[in-house]
Structures are given as C-alpha cells and as structure tokens.
N, C-alpha and C positions, 0 to 999 in steps of 0.2 A: 526342504525348500526353505531357504530365505526370500523376506516378505521388506523389499523398498518400501518405503514410504518418505512422500513430501508434502505436509501439511506446516502450515503457517496458521495460528491465531493471534490474535492480538485484542486489547480491550485499549479504547482511547480517543482521541479525538480529531477532526477533517484538521490540517492546519494550511491548502492553500486551496482554493474554489478549483474543483474540477474543468480541467482544458479540454469540452469535447474534439475529436478528430474523427471525419468522416472520409475513409481510403478510395482510393478510386472504384470495386467493387458493390459500395456504397456497405458496406461494412462500419460502426461507429465507434469508439471507445475511448472510454473517460479518463486521463491521467490525475496523479494531484497525489498530495503528500499528508501522511498521516502519523501523529505524535502517539507517540506512549512515553510515560516515564514508570521507573520502578525507584524504590525505596532504600536504599541499605547502611550499612555501619562502616566511620572510614576506623582508622586505625583508633581514635581517640574515643571510641562508642558514643560516636554522634552521629546522628539522624541524618543524612543525604539524601541530595534525589537526584535523580539523572533524567534526563529525556532524550530518546532518539527518536529518529524523522525516517519517515520509511518512506519507497515511490510505489505506487502502490496502484495496477491499471485494471478496470471494470471493464468487463465487455457482454455481450446480448442487455436483458431482462436492466443490466445492474447500469445499463450509462443510464438507463430513465432515471430509474431512483436515483442516482448519482447528481442529476440533475434536477430534481423538485427537492431532494431532502438533502445534498452535502453541501451543506454550506458551511463556511468554516467556524468550529467550535462546536460543529457536532459531532455526542459522539457514541459511537457505535463498537457493534466486535462483528470481526472482520474475522472472514473462513476464507484460505486461501491454497496458492500453493509457489513457493518460491520459483520465478525465470529468470532464465539471463540471457539475453542480445547481446549480439556482435554486430558493431558497424562500423563504417569508414566516415572519420572525417578529415580534411585538408590531410588527408594522403596513408593516415596513421589509423591504425585497427583501435578501437573500444568498444568496453565491458558496462552493461550495464544490468547490476539484478535488478529485481524488482517484485511482489507479490503481488500476485493476478487470481482478483477474489473469484468463491464461487459463491460464498453468500454475506449478507450485509443483515445484523439487527441493528437496529435505530436501539437505541439506552434512553 
C-alpha cells in the first residue's frame, strides 16, 4: 500500500504582519508571508543566495500565537501542509497555493 504525504517544513522569518480575519461562523485565521533563503553555487563557483516568499495561513490556536508573536522579522520553524484553493474574481477562476500551519516553533 502506497502512503501519500503532504508535509511542508520551513525555517525562516515572518515577512509581513499577520492579517487576522474572522469568518461569519466566528472562526478566525491569520494570513501572512514567510521568507526563506537558500545558498547555492553559480556556474563560476560563487556562493549566491536566493530568497523565497511563501503564503501561510494559521487557524485555531496558532492565530493567537501569530497575533502575539508574529512580528515581521521573527524567526520561526513552521510545519504544515500545502493546500490549494480556487476562487472567482471578475468572472475568472483563480488558484492559490499556501502552507496551512500545523505547528510553530519560535526560534
């Protein structure tokens, strides 16, 4: 039996202040961007740095954590899963993929 796995692990920094949204049913979520960097060697052997930005969403108890501790520049380890949502805007179907947070460790 083959097991599928949807797991994302990131270590980086909060790069935008979390935006807290409350839904009609009372549930709240925090949406923010998170940056990671990686180093690699270019064709000439020089060390280069590449920065990547990720969209993250936090639900449940993690909303409170992000409200209190999720300041821009805060270094964190994030464990989550990749989720994809579809929505309509101006009559066009759009898609967005983001990391849904399962665990946060403040570094």
